[in-house]
Structure formats: C-alpha cells, structure tokens
N, C-alpha and C positions, 0 to 999 in steps of 0.2 A: 845721859848719865855716863861719865867716863869711868872706866875701870882700870885699876892698876894691873900690872902684869901678874901679880900674885892672885888677883881676883878673877882675871879673865879665864874663861873656860875653853874657848875655841881659839887656837893659836895658829899663826902662819908658820912657815918653815923657819924663817929668821927668828921669830919669837920663841919657838920651841928650841931651836939651836942655842939661843942665848940662855934660856931657862935651864937646859940640860948641860950647858958648858961644852958643847961640841960644835963642829962646823955644820953649815947648811948642807954640804955634800953628804955628811954622815947621816943627816935626817933623811935625805932622799934615798940613800943606800938602805937604811933600815926599813923605810917604807916599801921600797921595791922588793926587799927580801921578806917582807911581811913580818918583821920583828916588832913593828909598831903599827897600830891601826890608824888609818887616815882616810880622808875622802877628798874629792875634788869638787870645787865650785868653779864652773867654767874650766879654765886651764890652770887653776891655782890649787895647791894642796892645802888642806886645813886639818888640824889635829885636835881632838878632845883631850885636854890636859890629863884628866883623871883616867881615861882609858889608856893613854900612853904610859902613865906611871904604873898602872896595874899590869900592863903587858911587860914592862921592863922588870918588874919584880919576879915574873915567871921565867924570863929569858936572860941569860948572861950575854952581854954585848961586849 
C-alpha cells in the first residue's frame, strides 16, 4: 500500500523538510534543540508528522 506524502505519518528528514517548507539542515537543528520530537532508526532520523505539528504549535520557530 503506497501512501501519499499527506497520508504518511512517519517522515524522513527530507520529507519533513519538504512538508514544512524548510531545509533539511533546519530539521536537524530543530531536532537537536528539541523543538521537534524525533527518533532514530539505525542512524536515520524519523519524525511523527502529527507530533511535530503539535510541537510546532507550542513553540515559535
């Protein structure tokens, strides 16, 4: 089952950057500063779209 970007819940750095309209560097920076929640699978960051959106509503970036 293929999911479109709008339906996909778990996003990579690039997918999240595209979704938010920022650079991948900004995503890494926000994750490092704990402005957005994320987790690692192996050596790759992944982000829950809904959790990120909820966190960004609370924090001004």
